[in-house]
All heavy atoms as a GROMACS GRO file, in nm:
protein
  593
    1MET      N    1  13.643  11.098  10.044
    1MET     CA    2  13.739  10.997  10.002
    1MET      C    3  13.839  11.061   9.906
    1MET      O    4  13.800  11.117   9.806
    1MET     CB    5  13.672  10.882   9.930
    1MET     CG    6  13.583  10.796  10.012
    1MET     SD    7  13.520  10.663   9.909
    1MET     CE    8  13.580  10.526  10.001
    2SER      N    9  13.962  11.052   9.936
    2SER     CA   10  14.062  11.111   9.848
    2SER      C   11  14.077  11.032   9.720
    2SER      O   12  14.105  11.088   9.615
    2SER     CB   13  14.196  11.123   9.921
    2SER     OG   14  14.247  10.996   9.951
    3GLY      N   15  14.058  10.901   9.724
    3GLY     CA   16  14.068  10.819   9.604
    3GLY      C   17  13.962  10.857   9.502
    3GLY      O   18  13.990  10.867   9.382
    4ALA      N   19  13.841  10.879   9.548
    4ALA     CA   20  13.732  10.919   9.459
    4ALA      C   21  13.759  11.057   9.403
    4ALA      O   22  13.735  11.083   9.284
    4ALA     CB   23  13.599  10.917   9.535
    5ARG      N   24  13.812  11.147   9.485
    5ARG     CA   25  13.841  11.282   9.439
    5ARG      C   26  13.951  11.280   9.333
    5ARG      O   27  13.940  11.346   9.230
    5ARG     CB   28  13.884  11.369   9.558
    5ARG     CG   29  13.903  11.515   9.522
    5ARG     CD   30  13.939  11.601   9.642
    5ARG     NE   31  13.836  11.594   9.744
    5ARG     CZ   32  13.857  11.553   9.870
    5ARG    NH1   33  13.976  11.518   9.910
    5ARG    NH2   34  13.758  11.549   9.956
    6GLU      N   35  14.057  11.204   9.359
    6GLU     CA   36  14.167  11.196   9.263
    6GLU      C   37  14.120  11.134   9.131
    6GLU      O   38  14.157  11.180   9.023
    6GLU     CB   39  14.281  11.114   9.321
    6GLU     CG   40  14.357  11.183   9.431
    6GLU     CD   41  14.465  11.096   9.490
    6GLU    OE1   42  14.512  11.003   9.421
    6GLU    OE2   43  14.503  11.121   9.605
    7HIS      N   44  14.040  11.029   9.141
    7HIS     CA   45  13.988  10.963   9.022
    7HIS      C   46  13.900  11.059   8.941
    7HIS      O   47  13.909  11.065   8.818
    7HIS     CB   48  13.909  10.838   9.060
    7HIS     CG   49  13.862  10.759   8.943
    7HIS    ND1   50  13.947  10.682   8.867
    7HIS    CD2   51  13.740  10.745   8.887
    7HIS    CE1   52  13.879  10.624   8.771
    7HIS    NE2   53  13.752  10.661   8.780
    8SER      N   54  13.819  11.136   9.012
    8SER     CA   55  13.731  11.232   8.946
    8SER      C   56  13.813  11.340   8.875
    8SER      O   57  13.782  11.380   8.762
    8SER     CB   58  13.637  11.295   9.048
    8SER     OG   59  13.542  11.377   8.984
    9ILE      N   60  13.918  11.389   8.941
    9ILE     CA   61  14.004  11.492   8.880
    9ILE      C   62  14.070  11.438   8.754
    9ILE      O   63  14.076  11.506   8.650
    9ILE     CB   64  14.109  11.541   8.982
    9ILE    CG1   65  14.040  11.621   9.092
    9ILE    CG2   66  14.218  11.622   8.914
    9ILE    CD1   67  14.130  11.654   9.210
   10LEU      N   68  14.118  11.314   8.758
   10LEU     CA   69  14.179  11.254   8.639
   10LEU      C   70  14.078  11.234   8.527
   10LEU      O   71  14.111  11.256   8.408
   10LEU     CB   72  14.244  11.119   8.675
   10LEU     CG   73  14.373  11.127   8.755
   10LEU    CD1   74  14.418  10.987   8.796
   10LEU    CD2   75  14.481  11.196   8.674
   11GLU      N   76  13.957  11.194   8.562
   11GLU     CA   77  13.853  11.176   8.459
   11GLU      C   78  13.823  11.309   8.389
   11GLU      O   79  13.814  11.315   8.267
   11GLU     CB   80  13.725  11.121   8.522
   11GLU     CG   81  13.729  10.973   8.553
   11GLU     CD   82  13.733  10.888   8.427
   11GLU    OE1   83  13.658  10.917   8.331
   11GLU    OE2   84  13.813  10.794   8.425
   12VAL      N   85  13.809  11.417   8.467
   12VAL     CA   86  13.780  11.548   8.408
   12VAL      C   87  13.898  11.595   8.324
   12VAL      O   88  13.879  11.652   8.216
   12VAL     CB   89  13.746  11.650   8.520
   12VAL    CG1   90  13.738  11.791   8.466
   12VAL    CG2   91  13.615  11.611   8.589
   13ALA      N   92  14.020  11.571   8.370
   13ALA     CA   93  14.139  11.613   8.295
   13ALA      C   94  14.149  11.541   8.162
   13ALA      O   95  14.206  11.595   8.066
   13ALA     CB   96  14.264  11.588   8.378
   14HIS      N   97  14.094  11.422   8.153
   14HIS     CA   98  14.100  11.346   8.028
   14HIS      C   99  13.971  11.356   7.948
   14HIS      O  100  13.942  11.273   7.861
   14HIS     CB  101  14.132  11.199   8.058
   14HIS     CG  102  14.273  11.178   8.100
   14HIS    ND1  103  14.310  11.166   8.232
   14HIS    CD2  104  14.389  11.171   8.029
   14HIS    CE1  105  14.441  11.150   8.240
   14HIS    NE2  106  14.492  11.154   8.118
   15GLY      N  107  13.890  11.456   7.977
   15GLY     CA  108  13.770  11.482   7.898
   15GLY      C  109  13.646  11.408   7.944
   15GLY      O  110  13.542  11.416   7.879
   16GLY      N  111  13.651  11.339   8.055
   16GLY     CA  112  13.535  11.267   8.107
   16GLY      C  113  13.453  11.355   8.201
   16GLY      O  114  13.467  11.477   8.203
   17HIS      N  115  13.367  11.291   8.278
   17HIS     CA  116  13.284  11.365   8.373
   17HIS      C  117  13.329  11.334   8.516
   17HIS      O  118  13.394  11.233   8.542
   17HIS     CB  119  13.136  11.330   8.354
   17HIS     CG  120  13.102  11.190   8.395
   17HIS    ND1  121  13.132  11.079   8.318
   17HIS    CD2  122  13.040  11.144   8.505
   17HIS    CE1  123  13.090  10.971   8.380
   17HIS    NE2  124  13.033  11.007   8.494
   18ALA      N  125  13.292  11.422   8.608
   18ALA     CA  126  13.326  11.402   8.749
   18ALA      C  127  13.254  11.277   8.801
   18ALA      O  128  13.141  11.249   8.762
   18ALA     CB  129  13.286  11.524   8.830
   19VAL      N  130  13.322  11.203   8.886
   19VAL     CA  131  13.269  11.076   8.938
   19VAL      C  132  13.233  11.093   9.085
   19VAL      O  133  13.312  11.145   9.163
   19VAL     CB  134  13.375  10.965   8.921
   19VAL    CG1  135  13.325  10.834   8.976
   19VAL    CG2  136  13.415  10.950   8.776
   20SER      N  137  13.113  11.048   9.123
   20SER     CA  138  13.073  11.054   9.263
   20SER      C  139  13.138  10.939   9.340
   20SER      O  140  13.196  10.847   9.281
   20SER     CB  141  12.921  11.045   9.276
   20SER     OG  142  12.878  10.914   9.243
   21VAL      N  143  13.128  10.944   9.471
   21VAL     CA  144  13.185  10.838   9.554
   21VAL      C  145  13.118  10.705   9.523
   21VAL      O  146  13.185  10.602   9.513
   21VAL     CB  147  13.170  10.873   9.704
   21VAL    CG1  148  13.214  10.758   9.792
   21VAL    CG2  149  13.249  10.998   9.738
   22ILE      N  150  12.988  10.705   9.504
   22ILE     CA  151  12.915  10.581   9.472
   22ILE      C  152  12.962  10.525   9.338
   22ILE      O  153  12.983  10.405   9.324
   22ILE     CB  154  12.762  10.607   9.471
   22ILE    CG1  155  12.715  10.658   9.607
   22ILE    CG2  156  12.686  10.482   9.429
   22ILE    CD1  157  12.736  10.561   9.722
   23GLU      N  158  12.979  10.612   9.238
   23GLU     CA  159  13.028  10.566   9.108
   23GLU      C  160  13.171  10.514   9.119
   23GLU      O  161  13.207  10.417   9.052
   23GLU     CB  162  13.023  10.680   9.006
   23GLU     CG  163  12.884  10.721   8.966
   23GLU     CD  164  12.883  10.845   8.878
   23GLU    OE1  165  12.965  10.935   8.901
   23GLU    OE2  166  12.800  10.849   8.785
   24TYR      N  167  13.250  10.577   9.205
   24TYR     CA  168  13.389  10.533   9.223
   24TYR      C  169  13.396  10.392   9.280
   24TYR      O  170  13.486  10.315   9.247
   24TYR     CB  171  13.461  10.632   9.314
   24TYR     CG  172  13.605  10.595   9.342
   24TYR    CD1  173  13.700  10.594   9.240
   24TYR    CD2  174  13.647  10.560   9.470
   24TYR    CE1  175  13.831  10.560   9.264
   24TYR    CE2  176  13.778  10.526   9.496
   24TYR     CZ  177  13.870  10.526   9.393
   24TYR     OH  178  14.000  10.491   9.418
   25LEU      N  179  13.298  10.354   9.363
   25LEU     CA  180  13.296  10.219   9.420
   25LEU      C  181  13.282  10.110   9.313
   25LEU      O  182  13.316   9.994   9.338
   25LEU     CB  183  13.183  10.205   9.522
   25LEU     CG  184  13.196  10.291   9.647
   25LEU    CD1  185  13.072  10.273   9.735
   25LEU    CD2  186  13.321  10.256   9.724
   26ALA      N  187  13.233  10.146   9.196
   26ALA     CA  188  13.215  10.049   9.088
   26ALA      C  189  13.332  10.046   8.991
   26ALA      O  190  13.332   9.967   8.896
   26ALA     CB  191  13.086  10.080   9.013
   27THR      N  192  13.435  10.130   9.013
   27THR     CA  193  13.547  10.135   8.920
   27THR      C  194  13.650  10.027   8.951
   27THR      O  195  13.664   9.982   9.064
   27THR     CB  196  13.617  10.272   8.924
   27THR    OG1  197  13.674  10.292   9.053
   27THR    CG2  198  13.521  10.385   8.890
   28ALA      N  199  13.724   9.990   8.849
   28ALA     CA  200  13.832   9.893   8.866
   28ALA      C  201  13.944   9.948   8.953
   28ALA      O  202  14.008   9.874   9.029
   28ALA     CB  203  13.887   9.852   8.729
   29GLN      N  204  13.966  10.079   8.946
   29GLN     CA  205  14.071  10.142   9.027
   29GLN      C  206  14.044  10.123   9.176
   29GLN      O  207  14.135  10.090   9.253
   29GLN     CB  208  14.079  10.292   8.994
   29GLN     CG  209  14.188  10.366   9.067
   29GLN     CD  210  14.327  10.325   9.022
   29GLN    OE1  211  14.346  10.282   8.910
   29GLN    NE2  212  14.423  10.338   9.109
   30PHE      N  213  13.920  10.142   9.219
   30PHE     CA  214  13.885  10.124   9.360
   30PHE      C  215  13.912   9.981   9.405
   30PHE      O  216  13.972   9.957   9.509
   30PHE     CB  217  13.738  10.159   9.383
   30PHE     CG  218  13.688  10.119   9.519
   30PHE    CD1  219  13.722  10.193   9.630
   30PHE    CD2  220  13.610  10.006   9.535
   30PHE    CE1  221  13.676  10.156   9.756
   30PHE    CE2  222  13.566   9.967   9.660
   30PHE     CZ  223  13.599  10.043   9.771
   31TRP      N  224  13.868   9.884   9.326
   31TRP     CA  225  13.885   9.743   9.365
   31TRP      C  226  14.031   9.702   9.362
   31TRP      O  227  14.077   9.624   9.446
   31TRP     CB  228  13.798   9.653   9.277
   31TRP     CG  229  13.654   9.674   9.311
   31TRP    CD1  230  13.563   9.744   9.238
   31TRP    CD2  231  13.589   9.633   9.430
   31TRP    NE1  232  13.444   9.747   9.305
   31TRP    CE2  233  13.456   9.679   9.422
   31TRP    CE3  234  13.628   9.562   9.543
   31TRP    CZ2  235  13.364   9.655   9.523
   31TRP    CZ3  236  13.535   9.538   9.643
   31TRP    CH2  237  13.406   9.584   9.633
   32PHE      N  238  14.107   9.753   9.267
   32PHE     CA  239  14.250   9.724   9.260
   32PHE      C  240  14.321   9.775   9.385
   32PHE      O  241  14.398   9.702   9.449
   32PHE     CB  242  14.310   9.789   9.134
   32PHE     CG  243  14.458   9.777   9.125
   32PHE    CD1  244  14.518   9.656   9.094
   32PHE    CD2  245  14.540   9.887   9.148
   32PHE    CE1  246  14.656   9.644   9.086
   32PHE    CE2  247  14.677   9.876   9.140
   32PHE     CZ  248  14.736   9.754   9.108
   33GLU      N  249  14.294   9.901   9.423
   33GLU     CA  250  14.357   9.958   9.542
   33GLU      C  251  14.313   9.886   9.669
   33GLU      O  252  14.393   9.863   9.760
   33GLU     CB  253  14.326  10.107   9.551
   33GLU     CG  254  14.395  10.187   9.443
   33GLU     CD  255  14.349  10.332   9.437
   33GLU    OE1  256  14.255  10.368   9.511
   33GLU    OE2  257  14.407  10.408   9.359
   34SER      N  258  14.187   9.850   9.679
   34SER     CA  259  14.136   9.780   9.798
   34SER      C  260  14.200   9.643   9.814
   34SER      O  261  14.240   9.605   9.925
   34SER     CB  262  13.984   9.764   9.789
   34SER     OG  263  13.922   9.890   9.790
   35LEU      N  264  14.207   9.568   9.706
   35LEU     CA  265  14.266   9.434   9.714
   35LEU      C  266  14.414   9.440   9.744
   35LEU      O  267  14.467   9.353   9.815
   35LEU     CB  268  14.237   9.356   9.586
   35LEU     CG  269  14.090   9.318   9.567
   35LEU    CD1  270  14.069   9.252   9.432
   35LEU    CD2  271  14.041   9.228   9.679
   36GLN      N  272  14.485   9.540   9.694
   36GLN     CA  273  14.626   9.555   9.728
   36GLN      C  274  14.642   9.583   9.877
   36GLN      O  275  14.732   9.529   9.942
   36GLN     CB  276  14.689   9.669   9.649
   36GLN     CG  277  14.737   9.630   9.514
   36GLN     CD  278  14.823   9.739   9.452
   36GLN    OE1  279  14.802   9.857   9.475
   36GLN    NE2  280  14.917   9.697   9.371
   37ASN      N  281  14.555   9.664   9.934
   37ASN     CA  282  14.561   9.695  10.076
   37ASN      C  283  14.533   9.569  10.159
   37ASN      O  284  14.602   9.542  10.256
   37ASN     CB  285  14.461   9.805  10.110
   37ASN     CG  286  14.477   9.854  10.250
   37ASN    OD1  287  14.586   9.853  10.305
   37ASN    ND2  288  14.368   9.896  10.310
   38TRP      N  289  14.432   9.492  10.124
   38TRP     CA  290  14.400   9.369  10.198
   38TRP      C  291  14.516   9.271  10.189
   38TRP      O  292  14.550   9.205  10.286
   38TRP     CB  293  14.275   9.305  10.142
   38TRP     CG  294  14.149   9.380  10.172
   38TRP    CD1  295  14.134   9.488  10.256
   38TRP    CD2  296  14.020   9.355  10.117
   38TRP    NE1  297  14.005   9.529  10.256
   38TRP    CE2  298  13.933   9.451  10.172
   38TRP    CE3  299  13.972   9.262  10.027
   38TRP    CZ2  300  13.798   9.454  10.140
   38TRP    CZ3  301  13.837   9.266   9.996
   38TRP    CH2  302  13.751   9.360  10.052
   39GLN      N  303  14.577   9.260  10.071
   39GLN     CA  304  14.688   9.167  10.053
   39GLN      C  305  14.804   9.204  10.145
   39GLN      O  306  14.862   9.116  10.211
   39GLN     CB  307  14.733   9.170   9.907
   39GLN     CG  308  14.842   9.072   9.875
   39GLN     CD  309  14.884   9.082   9.728
   39GLN    OE1  310  14.869   9.187   9.666
   39GLN    NE2  311  14.937   8.975   9.675
   40SER      N  312  14.836   9.331  10.156
   40SER     CA  313  14.946   9.371  10.242
   40SER      C  314  14.912   9.350  10.389
   40SER      O  315  14.999   9.312  10.469
   40SER     CB  316  14.984   9.518  10.218
   40SER     OG  317  14.880   9.604  10.258
   41GLU      N  318  14.786   9.369  10.428
   41GLU     CA  319  14.746   9.346  10.567
   41GLU      C  320  14.756   9.198  10.602
   41GLU      O  321  14.806   9.163  10.709
   41GLU     CB  322  14.603   9.397  10.590
   41GLU     CG  323  14.590   9.546  10.586
   41GLU     CD  324  14.668   9.616  10.697
   41GLU    OE1  325  14.676   9.560  10.808
   41GLU    OE2  326  14.719   9.724  10.671
   42PHE      N  327  14.707   9.111  10.516
   42PHE     CA  328  14.716   8.968  10.542
   42PHE      C  329  14.861   8.922  10.548
   42PHE      O  330  14.897   8.838  10.631
   42PHE     CB  331  14.640   8.886  10.436
   42PHE     CG  332  14.492   8.885  10.456
   42PHE    CD1  333  14.407   8.922  10.355
   42PHE    CD2  334  14.437   8.846  10.577
   42PHE    CE1  335  14.270   8.920  10.372
   42PHE    CE2  336  14.300   8.844  10.597
   42PHE     CZ  337  14.216   8.881  10.493
   43PHE      N  338  14.945   8.977  10.463
   43PHE     CA  339  15.086   8.942  10.464
   43PHE      C  340  15.151   8.983  10.596
   43PHE      O  341  15.225   8.905  10.656
   43PHE     CB  342  15.159   9.008  10.346
   43PHE     CG  343  15.306   8.979  10.343
   43PHE    CD1  344  15.353   8.854  10.308
   43PHE    CD2  345  15.397   9.078  10.378
   43PHE    CE1  346  15.490   8.827  10.306
   43PHE    CE2  347  15.533   9.052  10.377
   43PHE     CZ  348  15.579   8.926  10.341
   44SER      N  349  15.125   9.105  10.642
   44SER     CA  350  15.187   9.151  10.767
   44SER      C  351  15.138   9.072  10.887
   44SER      O  352  15.216   9.039  10.976
   44SER     CB  353  15.162   9.301  10.787
   44SER     OG  354  15.026   9.326  10.804
   45ILE      N  355  15.011   9.035  10.890
   45ILE     CA  356  14.959   8.952  11.000
   45ILE      C  357  15.026   8.814  10.995
   45ILE      O  358  15.065   8.759  11.098
   45ILE     CB  359  14.806   8.937  10.990
   45ILE    CG1  360  14.739   9.072  11.009
   45ILE    CG2  361  14.754   8.834  11.090
   45ILE    CD1  362  14.737   9.124  11.149
   46GLY      N  363  15.040   8.758  10.877
   46GLY     CA  364  15.104   8.627  10.862
   46GLY      C  365  15.249   8.629  10.909
   46GLY      O  366  15.295   8.537  10.976
   47VAL      N  367  15.320   8.735  10.874
   47VAL     CA  368  15.460   8.748  10.918
   47VAL      C  369  15.467   8.757  11.069
   47VAL      O  370  15.552   8.694  11.132
   47VAL     CB  371  15.526   8.871  10.851
   47VAL    CG1  372  15.658   8.905  10.917
   47VAL    CG2  373  15.547   8.844  10.703
   48MET      N  374  15.378   8.833  11.131
   48MET     CA  375  15.377   8.844  11.277
   48MET      C  376  15.349   8.709  11.343
   48MET      O  377  15.410   8.674  11.445
   48MET     CB  378  15.275   8.948  11.323
   48MET     CG  379  15.320   9.088  11.292
   48MET     SD  380  15.214   9.226  11.345
   48MET     CE  381  15.069   9.157  11.409
   49ILE      N  382  15.259   8.631  11.286
   49ILE     CA  383  15.228   8.499  11.342
   49ILE      C  384  15.350   8.408  11.331
   49ILE      O  385  15.387   8.340  11.427
   49ILE     CB  386  15.105   8.438  11.271
   49ILE    CG1  387  14.979   8.515  11.310
   49ILE    CG2  388  15.091   8.290  11.304
   49ILE    CD1  389  14.857   8.478  11.229
   50VAL      N  390  15.412   8.405  11.214
   50VAL     CA  391  15.530   8.320  11.195
   50VAL      C  392  15.643   8.362  11.287
   50VAL      O  393  15.706   8.278  11.353
   50VAL     CB  394  15.576   8.322  11.046
   50VAL    CG1  395  15.711   8.257  11.030
   50VAL    CG2  396  15.472   8.254  10.959
   51PHE      N  397  15.669   8.492  11.297
   51PHE     CA  398  15.775   8.538  11.386
   51PHE      C  399  15.746   8.506  11.532
   51PHE      O  400  15.835   8.471  11.607
   51PHE     CB  401  15.798   8.689  11.370
   51PHE     CG  402  15.883   8.724  11.251
   51PHE    CD1  403  15.891   8.856  11.210
   51PHE    CD2  404  15.954   8.629  11.180
   51PHE    CE1  405  15.969   8.891  11.101
   51PHE    CE2  406  16.031   8.662  11.071
   51PHE     CZ  407  16.039   8.794  11.031
   52SER      N  408  15.621   8.517  11.572
   52SER     CA  409  15.590   8.487  11.712
   52SER      C  410  15.610   8.338  11.742
   52SER      O  411  15.647   8.302  11.854
   52SER     CB  412  15.447   8.529  11.746
   52SER     OG  413  15.353   8.451  11.676
   53ILE      N  414  15.591   8.253  11.644
   53ILE     CA  415  15.614   8.109  11.664
   53ILE      C  416  15.763   8.078  11.660
   53ILE      O  417  15.816   8.009  11.748
   53ILE     CB  418  15.539   8.028  11.556
   53ILE    CG1  419  15.388   8.040  11.577
   53ILE    CG2  420  15.582   7.881  11.559
   53ILE    CD1  421  15.307   7.986  11.462
   54VAL      N  422  15.834   8.131  11.562
   54VAL     CA  423  15.976   8.101  11.544
   54VAL      C  424  16.062   8.164  11.653
   54VAL      O  425  16.157   8.102  11.702
   54VAL     CB  426  16.023   8.150  11.405
   54VAL    CG1  427  16.173   8.140  11.391
   54VAL    CG2  428  15.955   8.069  11.296
   55LEU      N  429  16.029   8.286  11.692
   55LEU     CA  430  16.114   8.358  11.785
   55LEU      C  431  16.080   8.334  11.932
   55LEU      O  432  16.142   8.393  12.019
   55LEU     CB  433  16.108   8.508  11.755
   55LEU     CG  434  16.157   8.548  11.616
   55LEU    CD1  435  16.138   8.697  11.594
   55LEU    CD2  436  16.301   8.508  11.594
   56ARG      N  437  15.986   8.247  11.959
   56ARG     CA  438  15.950   8.219  12.099
   56ARG      C  439  16.069   8.153  12.167
   56ARG      O  440  16.125   8.055  12.120
   56ARG     CB  441  15.830   8.126  12.104
   56ARG     CG  442  15.785   8.099  12.244
   56ARG     CD  443  15.651   8.029  12.242
   56ARG     NE  444  15.603   8.017  12.377
   56ARG     CZ  445  15.588   7.902  12.441
   56ARG    NH1  446  15.613   7.789  12.378
   56ARG    NH2  447  15.544   7.899  12.564
   57GLU      N  448  16.109   8.206  12.281
   57GLU     CA  449  16.225   8.156  12.352
   57GLU      C  450  16.181   8.049  12.452
   57GLU      O  451  16.132   8.079  12.558
   57GLU     CB  452  16.297   8.269  12.425
   57GLU     CG  453  16.359   8.369  12.331
   57GLU     CD  454  16.434   8.476  12.407
   57GLU    OE1  455  16.499   8.443  12.507
   57GLU    OE2  456  16.426   8.591  12.365
   58LYS      N  457  16.205   7.926  12.416
   58LYS     CA  458  16.170   7.816  12.506
   58LYS      C  459  16.273   7.806  12.616
   58LYS      O  460  16.393   7.812  12.592
   58LYS     CB  461  16.161   7.685  12.429
   58LYS     CG  462  16.049   7.684  12.329
   58LYS     CD  463  16.040   7.554  12.257
   58LYS     CE  464  15.926   7.559  12.158
   58LYS     NZ  465  15.915   7.437  12.082
   59GLY      N  466  16.226   7.794  12.739
   59GLY     CA  467  16.316   7.778  12.851
   59GLY      C  468  16.365   7.908  12.911
   59GLY      O  469  16.437   7.907  13.010
   60SER      N  470  16.329   8.023  12.855
   60SER     CA  471  16.372   8.149  12.914
   60SER      C  472  16.284   8.180  13.035
   60SER      O  473  16.173   8.128  13.047
   60SER     CB  474  16.362   8.262  12.813
   60SER     OG  475  16.228   8.298  12.792
   61PRO      N  476  16.330   8.265  13.128
   61PRO     CA  477  16.248   8.296  13.246
   61PRO      C  478  16.115   8.363  13.210
   61PRO      O  479  16.019   8.354  13.285
   61PRO     CB  480  16.335   8.393  13.326
   61PRO     CG  481  16.472   8.381  13.272
   61PRO     CD  482  16.460   8.327  13.133
   62GLU      N  483  16.110   8.430  13.097
   62GLU     CA  484  15.986   8.497  13.058
   62GLU      C  485  15.889   8.402  12.989
   62GLU      O  486  15.773   8.435  12.970
   62GLU     CB  487  16.016   8.614  12.962
   62GLU     CG  488  16.091   8.728  13.026
   62GLU     CD  489  16.241   8.705  13.029
   62GLU    OE1  490  16.291   8.620  12.955
   62GLU    OE2  491  16.308   8.772  13.109
   63SER      N  492  15.936   8.286  12.948
   63SER     CA  493  15.853   8.192  12.875
   63SER      C  494  15.800   8.085  12.969
   63SER      O  495  15.862   8.049  13.067
   63SER     CB  496  15.935   8.128  12.763
   63SER     OG  497  15.853   8.050  12.682
   64LYS      N  498  15.683   8.033  12.939
   64LYS     CA  499  15.622   7.927  13.019
   64LYS      C  500  15.563   7.824  12.924
   64LYS      O  501  15.543   7.853  12.806
   64LYS     CB  502  15.513   7.984  13.109
   64LYS     CG  503  15.399   8.050  13.033
   64LYS     CD  504  15.294   8.100  13.126
   64LYS     CE  505  15.184   8.174  13.055
   64LYS     NZ  506  15.126   8.110  12.942
   65PRO      N  507  15.535   7.704  12.971
   65PRO     CA  508  15.467   7.608  12.884
   65PRO      C  509  15.331   7.664  12.838
   65PRO      O  510  15.268   7.742  12.910
   65PRO     CB  511  15.449   7.486  12.973
   65PRO     CG  512  15.554   7.499  13.079
   65PRO     CD  513  15.572   7.646  13.100
   66VAL      N  514  15.290   7.624  12.723
   66VAL     CA  515  15.167   7.678  12.664
   66VAL      C  516  15.046   7.656  12.754
   66VAL      O  517  14.962   7.744  12.768
   66VAL     CB  518  15.144   7.617  12.524
   66VAL    CG1  519  15.012   7.663  12.467
   66VAL    CG2  520  15.257   7.652  12.431
   67ASP      N  521  15.036   7.540  12.818
   67ASP     CA  522  14.918   7.511  12.898
   67ASP      C  523  14.930   7.559  13.043
   67ASP      O  524  14.838   7.542  13.122
   67ASP     CB  525  14.888   7.362  12.896
   67ASP     CG  526  15.004   7.278  12.947
   67ASP    OD1  527  15.116   7.331  12.962
   67ASP    OD2  528  14.983   7.157  12.971
   68ALA      N  529  15.040   7.624  13.080
   68ALA     CA  530  15.057   7.674  13.217
   68ALA      C  531  14.979   7.804  13.235
   68ALA      O  532  14.964   7.882  13.141
   68ALA     CB  533  15.205   7.698  13.246
   69PRO      N  534  14.930   7.832  13.356
   69PRO     CA  535  14.856   7.958  13.379
   69PRO      C  536  14.950   8.078  13.372
   69PRO      O  537  15.072   8.065  13.387
   69PRO     CB  538  14.798   7.940  13.519
   69PRO     CG  539  14.884   7.837  13.583
   69PRO     CD  540  14.933   7.747  13.475
   70HIS      N  541  14.894   8.194  13.350
   70HIS     CA  542  14.974   8.316  13.337
   70HIS      C  543  15.055   8.345  13.464
   70HIS      O  544  15.161   8.404  13.458
   70HIS     CB  545  14.885   8.436  13.304
   70HIS     CG  546  14.827   8.430  13.167
   70HIS    ND1  547  14.901   8.433  13.053
   70HIS    CD2  548  14.697   8.418  13.126
   70HIS    CE1  549  14.823   8.425  12.947
   70HIS    NE2  550  14.698   8.415  12.989
   71ALA      N  551  15.005   8.304  13.578
   71ALA     CA  552  15.076   8.330  13.704
   71ALA      C  553  15.208   8.255  13.713
   71ALA      O  554  15.294   8.291  13.793
   71ALA     CB  555  14.986   8.291  13.823
   72MET      N  556  15.228   8.155  13.629
   72MET     CA  557  15.351   8.075  13.631
   72MET      C  558  15.464   8.140  13.553
   72MET      O  559  15.576   8.091  13.555
   72MET     CB  560  15.324   7.935  13.575
   72MET     CG  561  15.227   7.853  13.658
   72MET     SD  562  15.284   7.825  13.826
   72MET     CE  563  15.429   7.730  13.799
   73THR      N  564  15.440   8.249  13.484
   73THR     CA  565  15.544   8.315  13.406
   73THR      C  566  15.656   8.363  13.496
   73THR      O  567  15.632   8.426  13.598
   73THR     CB  568  15.485   8.434  13.328
   73THR    OG1  569  15.380   8.387  13.246
   73THR    CG2  570  15.591   8.502  13.242
   74GLY      N  571  15.778   8.331  13.461
   74GLY     CA  572  15.894   8.376  13.537
   74GLY      C  573  15.928   8.289  13.657
   74GLY      O  574  16.019   8.319  13.731
   75ARG      N  575  15.858   8.178  13.675
   75ARG     CA  576  15.886   8.088  13.788
   75ARG      C  577  15.944   7.958  13.737
   75ARG      O  578  15.911   7.911  13.629
   75ARG     CB  579  15.757   8.058  13.867
   75ARG     CG  580  15.700   8.182  13.931
   75ARG     CD  581  15.580   8.146  14.011
   75ARG     NE  582  15.519   8.266  14.067
   75ARG     CZ  583  15.400   8.268  14.124
   75ARG    NH1  584  15.329   8.157  14.131
   75ARG    NH2  585  15.352   8.379  14.171
   76ASP      N  586  16.028   7.897  13.816
   76ASP     CA  587  16.087   7.767  13.777
   76ASP      C  588  15.994   7.653  13.805
   76ASP      O  589  15.919   7.645  13.891
   76ASP     CB  590  16.219   7.744  13.851
   76ASP     CG  591  16.326   7.841  13.800
   76ASP    OD1  592  16.318   7.878  13.682
   76ASP    OD2  593  16.415   7.876  13.879
   0.00000   0.00000   0.00000
């Protein structure tokens, strides 16, 4: 894990001891970085969902009613 390695290097540089991966899992830095990553993933998924709803072209040849079978795509 590069995060654990970087954290360990910073701890040693500031007079502390090297931190193992297991010890790193208990640090605030690990949880802060993890939650930021989850937040950005949820945001990007939400944006994709909203865009897929807003940008759906009703009435175009590529679009079909929601309850129509896939074989009906592109047919009048």
